[in-house]
C-alpha positions, -999 to 999 in steps of 0.1 A, spaced: -135 -152 -777 -164 -139 -800 -182 -107 -786 -169 -110 -751 -139 -91 -763 -162 -58 -762 -173 -68 -726 -145 -43 -709 -161 -14 -728 -196 -19 -714 -192 -36 -682 -184 -3 -664 -225 3 -662 -227 -23 -635 -207 -1 -613 -231 23 -609 -254 4 -584 -225 3 -559 -221 39 -565 -251 50 -547 -249 24 -519 -217 31 -511 -228 70 -507 -256 59 -485 -243 30 -463 -205 30 -463 -184 55 -442 -173 84 -466 -136 71 -461 -142 37 -472 -166 46 -498 -139 70 -513 -112 42 -515 -133 18 -528 -149 38 -556 -115 51 -567 -102 14 -570 -134 0 -589 -132 29 -613 -96 24 -619 -98 -12 -626 -125 -7 -652 -111 22 -668 -74 4 -671 -95 -25 -684 -115 -7 -712 -86 13 -722 -64 -18 -728 -95 -33 -746 -92 -4 -770 -57 -6 -776 -56 -44 -785 -87 -40 -805 -66 -13 -825 -37 -38 -829 -59 -65 -839 -79 -44 -865 -50 -25 -881 -23 -54 -881 -32 -64 -917 -27 -29 -934 1 -27 -955 30 -10 -942 22 -16 -904 54 -22 -882 33 -48 -861 45 -87 -861 32 -103 -893 17 -128 -871 -7 -106 -855 -25 -102 -891 -32 -142 -892 -68 -153 -897 -66 -170 -863 -58 -138 -847 -83 -117 -864 -110 -144 -858 -105 -134 -820 -122 -102 -829 -157 -100 -848 -156 -75 -874 -120 -70 -868 -114 -43 -895 -144 -22 -884 -136 -26 -845 -102 -16 -852 -110 16 -871 -139 22 -842 -114 15 -815 -91 42 -830 -117 69 -831 -125 61 -795 -90 59 -783 -79 90 -795 -104 112 -773 -93 92 -746 -58 96 -747 -63 136 -754 -87 137 -724 -64 119 -701 -35 138 -709 -55 172 -709 -68 162 -673 -31 156 -661 -16 186 -679 -46 208 -661 -41 192 -628 -1 202 -629 -9 235 -643 -32 244 -614 -7 232 -587 17 251 -605 2 283 -605 -10 278 -569 25 272 -558 36 305 -577 10 324 -560 24 314 -526 62 321 -538 79 344 -512 56 335 -481 66 313 -455 60 275 -457 29 275 -430 3 250 -430 -23 276 -432 -15 305 -459 -39 332 -459 -42 354 -494 -53 388 -495 -81 385 -521 -116 397 -525 -128 362 -540 -137 339 -512 -120 303 -516 -103 277 -494 -85 244 -508 -58 221 -500 -28 224 -520 -8 189 -520 30 189 -515 50 190 -547 86 196 -557 98 192 -521 75 219 -507 52 208 -479 14 205 -483 -7 238 -475 -43 250 -467 -47 282 -488 -74 302 -479 -84 339 -490 -90 366 -464 -128 372 -481 -136 336 -470 -125 341 -435 -145 372 -432 -176 349 -441 -169 327 -411 -169 334 -374 -140 318 -353 -157 282 -346 -165 281 -385 -129 289 -394 -117 260 -371 -138 239 -391 -126 251 -424 -91 245 -412 -97 210 -400 -117 202 -432 -87 211 -455 -64 193 -432 -84 164 -435 -80 166 -473 -40 168 -471 -38 143 -444 -57 118 -465 -42 127 -500 -78 133 -514 -63 149 -546 -50 114 -558 -85 97 -555 -101 127 -574 -75 126 -600 -80 90 -605 -117 91 -608 -113 122 -632 -89 100 -652 -116 69 -650 -142 91 -663 -120 104 -693 -112 67 -702 -148 55 -702 -178 80 -702 -198 54 -686 -179 60 -652 -188 97 -649 -216 92 -622 -187 74 -604 -160 104 -608 -191 125 -590 -196 101 -564 -158 100 -554 -157 136 -554 -189 136 -529 -178 109 -508 -141 127 -504 -158 159 -492 -179 140 -468 -147 122 -454 -132 156 -448 -164 171 -435 -166 139 -409 -129 145 -399 -137 183 -394 -168 175 -371 -146 151 -350 -119 179 -346 -142 206 -335 -168 182 -318 -197 199 -332 -214 188 -364 -238 218 -364 -208 241 -367 -193 222 -396 -227 220 -416 -232 258 -410 -197 265 -423 -202 241 -454 -233 261 -461 -219 296 -459 -186 287 -479 -211 274 -506 -229 301 -513 -200 325 -517 -173 303 -530 -156 303 -563 -146 266 -557 -111 251 -563 -85 259 -592 -91 224 -607 -115 197 -600 -86 173 -588 -79 196 -558 -101 192 -529 -118 225 -513 -142 233 -487 -169 246 -506 -163 221 -537 -191 224 -563 -217 195 -558 -245 181 -536 -239 205 -509 -273 203 -493 -265 165 -491 -235 170 -472 -253 196 -448 -281 171 -441 -256 145 -435 -239 165 -410 -270 174 -391 -277 137 -389 -260 111 -371 -222 101 -372 -218 75 -401 -213 39 -389 -177 29 -389 -187 -7 -399 -170 -20 -432 -203 -28 -447 -241 -30 -439 -253 -61 -420 -260 -87 -445 -295 -94 -428 -307 -61 -440 -323 -51 -472 -293 -25 -475 -267 -53 -468 -281 -76 -493 -285 -46 -521 -248 -40 -512 -236 -72 -513 -252 -80 -544 -240 -47 -562 -204 -54 -548 -202 -88 -563 -215 -75 -596 -189 -48 -596 -159 -74 -586 -174 -98 -616 -174 -70 -639 -138 -59 -631 -126 -95 -632 -142 -102 -665 -129 -68 -680 -94 -77 -669 -99 -115 -683 -111 -104 -716 -82 -78 -722 -58 -104 -709 -70 -131 -729 -69 -112 -763 -33 -101 -752 -23 -138 -752 -37 -144 -784 -15 -117 -799 13 -130 -778 12 -165 -792 9 -149 -826 42 -134 -821 74 -150 -834 101 -155 -808 
């Protein structure tokens, strides 16, 4: 295997070209799903690689409870500089585990606190809270409680009637599309491999664009949605956690407004191959697919080496 065993750690770099292409040329719905899938595969592959490097690099240490066969020279030969790689993998794996656990914990805590703030209120789709801080976000269903749209009175005061309808339609799209799952997956992927942080930002942007387009279709006026997004961004404090979708989520709001003032995104699955954008998109998609497969192959190959060295 040689140096190829380290490929899952650096191949996420090849996912970056498709990030911009997906934002520009794919419908936001398809871009969100595609980028979340790519990020998840690459993050799992790189994390598994770190785990296996730790196993191989530390199997020869005295008192290690791992099978004796995992410390054989044949197994250690599969990883160049196995002892150094194993120790370095430990140093890298600890923040990965802590970061992912912290992200999940913060996500659950934010949802729990939001649910507690709604305790005693009727289970309605739209819940208005008397608050001087302007905010609006989609609270996913949990513990048998249905999903809700939470909006403060201060936020409603900033919008006129048509803009309020756009806000509700936007948040409803977040709930219907389960956007919190894509956001959480992208956050975890970025924690697993820092090279995937640009992809995390792209998923957040595409999820908001997805909801923007759904809202524009519901109110039949793209300018109204653009105006509402702009107003909300100027006054909103955001959402309780980056894994919860909100109407004025932090990010490239000017790009969202510009997109809403432009034409409706094409429902085409991919740009035509005969165009420059199509060629670039296909090349980037091919490279990303090859990267994901290579990452998975390297991790699985090392796993099989360890499996073969394990006594029955």
